[in-house]
C-alpha positions as CSV (number, residue, x, y, z in Angstrom):
1,X,-10.2,-2.4,-3.6
2,X,-10.6,-3.5,0.0
3,X,-8.8,-1.4,2.6
4,X,-5.9,-2.8,4.6
5,X,-6.7,-3.9,8.2
6,X,-5.1,-0.9,10.0
7,X,-5.8,2.7,8.9
8,X,-3.3,5.5,8.3
9,X,-4.0,8.5,10.5
10,X,-2.8,12.0,9.6
11,X,-2.8,14.6,12.3
12,X,-2.9,18.1,10.8
13,X,-4.1,21.7,11.1
14,X,-7.7,21.5,10.0
15,X,-9.1,25.0,10.0
16,X,-8.8,25.4,6.2
17,X,-8.4,22.9,3.4
18,X,-5.1,21.1,3.9
19,X,-4.3,20.3,0.3
20,X,-1.0,18.6,1.2
21,X,-2.8,16.1,3.5
22,X,-5.7,15.8,1.0
23,X,-3.3,14.7,-1.8
24,X,-1.7,12.2,0.6
25,X,-5.1,10.8,1.5
26,X,-6.2,10.4,-2.1
27,X,-2.9,8.6,-3.0
28,X,-3.3,6.2,0.0
29,X,-6.9,5.6,-0.8
30,X,-6.1,4.8,-4.4
31,X,-3.6,2.2,-3.1
32,X,-6.3,0.6,-0.9
33,X,-5.3,2.1,2.4
34,X,-7.9,3.7,4.7
35,X,-6.7,7.2,5.4
36,X,-8.2,9.5,8.0
37,X,-7.4,13.0,9.1
38,X,-7.6,14.3,12.7
39,X,-7.3,18.0,13.6
40,X,-4.4,18.4,15.9
41,X,-6.2,21.1,17.9
42,X,-8.6,18.5,19.3
43,X,-8.2,17.7,23.0
44,X,-5.2,15.4,23.5
45,X,-7.2,12.9,25.4
46,X,-9.8,12.7,22.6
47,X,-7.0,12.1,20.0
48,X,-5.5,9.4,22.2
49,X,-8.8,7.6,22.6
50,X,-9.4,7.9,18.8
51,X,-6.0,6.3,18.0
52,X,-6.6,3.5,20.6
53,X,-9.9,2.6,18.9
54,X,-8.5,2.6,15.4
55,X,-5.1,0.9,16.1
56,X,-3.4,2.7,13.1
57,X,-0.5,1.3,11.1
58,X,1.2,4.7,11.1
59,X,0.5,8.2,12.3
60,X,1.7,11.1,10.3
61,X,2.0,14.6,11.7
62,X,1.8,17.5,9.3
63,X,4.2,20.1,10.8
64,X,3.5,22.9,8.4
65,X,3.5,25.9,10.7
66,X,6.7,26.4,12.7
67,X,4.7,28.4,15.3
68,X,2.9,25.1,16.3
69,X,5.9,23.0,16.8
70,X,5.8,23.1,20.5
71,X,2.2,22.0,20.4
72,X,3.1,19.1,18.2
73,X,5.9,18.1,20.5
74,X,3.5,18.0,23.5
75,X,0.9,16.0,21.5
76,X,3.4,13.4,20.2
77,X,4.9,12.9,23.6
78,X,1.4,12.5,25.1
79,X,0.4,9.9,22.6
80,X,3.6,7.9,23.1
81,X,3.2,8.0,26.9
82,X,-0.4,7.0,26.4
83,X,0.6,3.7,24.8
84,X,0.5,4.5,21.0
85,X,3.4,2.4,19.7
86,X,3.0,2.4,16.0
87,X,5.3,4.2,13.5
88,X,5.3,8.0,13.9
89,X,6.4,10.1,11.0
90,X,6.3,13.8,10.2
91,X,6.2,16.0,7.1
92,X,5.9,19.6,6.1
93,X,8.2,22.5,5.4
94,X,10.0,22.7,8.7
95,X,10.3,18.9,8.9
96,X,11.7,18.7,5.3
97,X,14.2,21.5,5.7
98,X,15.3,21.0,9.3
99,X,15.1,17.2,9.9
100,X,18.0,17.0,12.4
101,X,16.5,19.8,14.5
102,X,13.1,18.2,14.5
103,X,14.4,14.6,15.3
104,X,16.5,16.0,18.2
105,X,13.5,18.0,19.4
106,X,11.0,15.0,19.1
107,X,12.9,11.7,19.6
108,X,9.5,10.0,19.7
109,X,9.4,10.3,15.9
110,X,10.5,7.3,13.9
111,X,11.0,9.1,10.6
112,X,10.5,12.3,8.6
113,X,9.0,12.4,5.1
114,X,10.9,15.2,3.3
115,X,9.4,17.5,0.7
116,X,6.5,16.4,-1.6
117,X,5.2,13.3,0.1
118,X,2.8,11.5,-2.2
119,X,5.2,8.8,-3.5
120,X,7.5,8.8,-0.5
121,X,4.8,8.4,2.1
122,X,3.0,5.7,0.1
123,X,6.2,3.8,-0.2
124,X,6.9,4.1,3.6
125,X,3.3,2.9,4.4
126,X,3.7,0.0,2.0
127,X,7.0,-1.0,3.7
128,X,5.4,-0.8,7.2
129,X,2.4,-2.8,6.0
130,X,4.6,-5.6,4.5
131,X,7.1,-5.4,7.4
132,X,10.0,-4.8,5.0
133,X,12.9,-2.4,5.6
134,X,11.5,1.1,5.4
135,X,14.9,2.7,5.9
136,X,15.7,2.3,2.2
137,X,12.8,4.6,1.2
138,X,14.1,7.7,-0.6
139,X,13.4,11.2,0.7
140,X,13.2,10.3,4.4
141,X,15.2,11.1,7.5
142,X,15.6,9.0,10.7
143,X,17.8,8.6,13.7
144,X,19.9,5.4,14.2
145,X,22.6,5.0,16.9
146,X,22.3,8.7,17.8
147,X,23.1,9.6,14.1
148,X,20.7,11.3,11.7
149,X,20.4,9.6,8.4
150,X,19.1,11.4,5.3
151,X,18.3,9.0,2.4
152,X,18.8,10.3,-1.2
153,X,16.0,12.6,-2.4
154,X,13.6,11.6,-5.1
155,X,13.1,14.3,-7.8
156,X,10.0,16.4,-7.8
157,X,7.0,14.9,-9.7
158,X,6.8,16.7,-13.1
159,X,3.2,15.7,-13.9
160,X,1.0,16.9,-11.0
161,X,-2.1,15.6,-12.8
162,X,-0.8,12.1,-12.2
163,X,-2.2,12.5,-8.7
164,X,-5.9,12.1,-8.0
165,X,-7.9,15.1,-6.8
166,X,-7.2,15.7,-3.1
167,X,-9.6,14.2,-0.5
168,X,-11.5,16.9,1.3
169,X,-13.4,17.5,4.5
170,X,-16.9,19.0,4.3
171,X,-16.6,22.4,2.7
172,X,-17.0,25.6,4.8
173,X,-19.3,28.5,4.1
174,X,-17.6,31.6,2.6
175,X,-20.5,34.1,2.7
176,X,-24.2,34.2,2.0
177,X,-24.3,30.4,2.1
178,X,-21.7,29.9,-0.6
179,X,-19.3,27.0,-0.2
180,X,-15.5,27.6,-0.5
181,X,-12.6,25.3,-1.4
182,X,-8.9,25.8,-1.7
183,X,-7.2,24.6,-4.9
184,X,-3.9,24.7,-6.8
185,X,-3.0,25.3,-10.4
186,X,0.6,24.3,-9.8
187,X,3.4,24.0,-7.3
188,X,6.6,26.0,-6.8
189,X,7.8,29.3,-8.2
190,X,10.5,30.3,-10.6
191,X,11.5,33.5,-8.7
192,X,14.0,33.8,-5.9
193,X,12.7,36.4,-3.4
194,X,14.9,36.8,-0.3
195,X,11.9,36.8,2.0
196,X,10.5,33.5,0.8
197,X,11.5,29.9,1.4
198,X,9.6,28.5,-1.6
199,X,12.8,28.1,-3.7
200,X,14.7,26.5,-0.8
201,X,11.8,24.0,-0.4
202,X,11.3,23.1,-4.0
203,X,14.9,23.4,-5.1
204,X,16.4,20.8,-2.8
205,X,15.1,17.6,-4.4
206,X,16.0,18.6,-8.0
207,X,13.8,18.9,-11.0
208,X,11.7,21.8,-12.3
209,X,11.0,24.4,-9.6
210,X,7.6,25.3,-11.1
211,X,5.2,22.7,-12.3
212,X,1.7,23.7,-13.6
213,X,-1.3,21.4,-14.0
214,X,-3.2,21.3,-17.2
215,X,-6.0,23.9,-17.4
216,X,-8.6,21.2,-18.3
217,X,-7.7,19.2,-15.2
218,X,-7.9,22.2,-12.9
219,X,-11.4,23.1,-14.3
220,X,-12.5,19.5,-14.0
221,X,-11.7,19.6,-10.3
222,X,-13.6,22.8,-10.0
223,X,-16.6,21.4,-11.9
224,X,-16.6,18.3,-9.7
225,X,-16.6,20.4,-6.5
226,X,-19.3,22.7,-7.9
227,X,-21.5,19.8,-9.0
228,X,-21.0,17.4,-6.1
229,X,-20.4,19.8,-3.1
230,X,-22.1,23.0,-4.2
231,X,-18.8,24.9,-4.2
232,X,-19.0,28.4,-5.7
233,X,-15.8,30.1,-4.3
234,X,-12.3,28.8,-5.2
235,X,-9.2,30.1,-3.5
236,X,-6.1,29.3,-5.5
237,X,-3.2,28.8,-3.1
238,X,-0.4,28.9,-5.7
239,X,2.5,31.1,-4.6
240,X,2.4,32.6,-8.1
241,X,-0.7,31.8,-10.1
242,X,0.1,31.1,-13.8
243,X,-1.1,34.3,-15.3
244,X,2.1,34.3,-17.4
245,X,4.1,31.2,-18.2
246,X,6.7,30.2,-20.7
247,X,4.0,30.4,-23.3
248,X,3.1,33.9,-22.2
249,X,-0.7,34.0,-21.5
250,X,-1.6,30.7,-23.1
251,X,-2.4,28.9,-19.9
252,X,-4.8,31.4,-18.5
253,X,-6.5,31.9,-21.8
254,X,-7.0,28.1,-22.0
255,X,-8.2,28.0,-18.4
256,X,-10.9,30.7,-19.1
257,X,-12.0,28.9,-22.3
258,X,-12.4,25.7,-20.3
259,X,-14.5,27.4,-17.7
260,X,-16.8,28.5,-20.6
261,X,-16.9,25.0,-22.1
262,X,-17.8,23.4,-18.7
263,X,-20.6,26.0,-18.2
264,X,-19.0,27.5,-15.1
265,X,-18.8,31.0,-16.3
266,X,-21.1,33.1,-14.2
267,X,-21.5,30.4,-11.6
268,X,-18.3,30.6,-9.7
269,X,-15.8,33.1,-8.3
270,X,-12.1,32.6,-7.8
271,X,-9.1,34.3,-6.0
272,X,-5.4,34.2,-7.0
273,X,-2.0,35.3,-5.8
274,X,0.4,36.9,-8.3
275,X,3.2,39.4,-8.8
276,X,2.6,43.0,-9.8
277,X,4.6,42.6,-13.0
278,X,2.2,40.0,-14.2
279,X,-0.8,42.3,-14.3
280,X,-2.1,43.1,-17.7
281,X,-5.3,45.1,-18.2
282,X,-6.7,43.0,-21.1
283,X,-5.9,39.6,-19.5
284,X,-7.2,40.6,-16.1
285,X,-10.4,41.9,-17.8
286,X,-10.9,38.5,-19.3
287,X,-10.2,36.8,-16.0
288,X,-12.7,39.0,-14.2
289,X,-15.4,38.2,-16.8
290,X,-14.7,34.5,-16.0
291,X,-15.1,34.8,-12.2
292,X,-11.9,36.4,-10.8
293,X,-13.0,38.5,-7.8
294,X,-9.9,38.9,-5.6
295,X,-6.2,39.2,-6.2
296,X,-3.5,39.1,-3.6
297,X,-0.5,41.0,-5.0
298,X,2.9,40.7,-3.3
299,X,4.2,44.2,-2.8
300,X,7.3,44.3,-0.6
301,X,8.1,47.9,-1.1
302,X,6.9,50.9,-3.1
303,X,10.3,51.6,-4.7
304,X,13.1,49.6,-6.4
305,X,15.6,51.1,-3.9
306,X,13.6,49.8,-1.0
307,X,14.0,46.2,-2.2
308,X,17.8,46.3,-1.9
């Protein structure tokens, strides 16, 4: 499929794998669009020159970390003042949950893509490319006549394996020359911890709060990265890795068996995040034999009383 004449540029934090942007890029590429990522920490003049050369159809800003909002504001304003007049949109946690605040703060934005963006962003890009009314796209927000409009939200995608593997930049070294990649086994979390906004983010659109990829698809992505990019270290970014699911330990047992079947056992290492009440000696022993080397455990307090 030939790419369209104007590329889609995504400006995002690029120090680590940005899986959200990677999935967007793979969806756009599958639809025939040329998608490129630019690290927002580059010099503003360099980014402006880049956009002038490429004449993008749309520029998307991944506002994931609230601490960087002021920097995004400065960059967006600089690009507008520098003559970049294409459609500007933004996405990410802060943009999704606080669209009114962000649109008031950055009036240079034309729209906001809310919550999971694969289908929404692609639909928006298609409308802009065909010059049809993009304001009818679901799960966006925009300002018109000094009024903020939120369109109806589309439900969360139940089948995450419908999306192609995320596009990636060259992999970084972890240690001793070993390449490292971030990856997910699923999205969302069934728990409702007071210190976490995961439920607020995934609960708003409707649909299941937790969706888990098939074990064979996760291992296939790992195998591809190992074979094609020499990756040996995998950092699972799930808020709560599926050690236990509705089927108890079925998922993780299937995952480990698939690692064996693909010949990855002994070749790779992987890290997870999980809750302390999910730890089981036998299951974690099996996981360790299949490459688990690091576990981040959420411990908010040492006593039940301290959690209240």
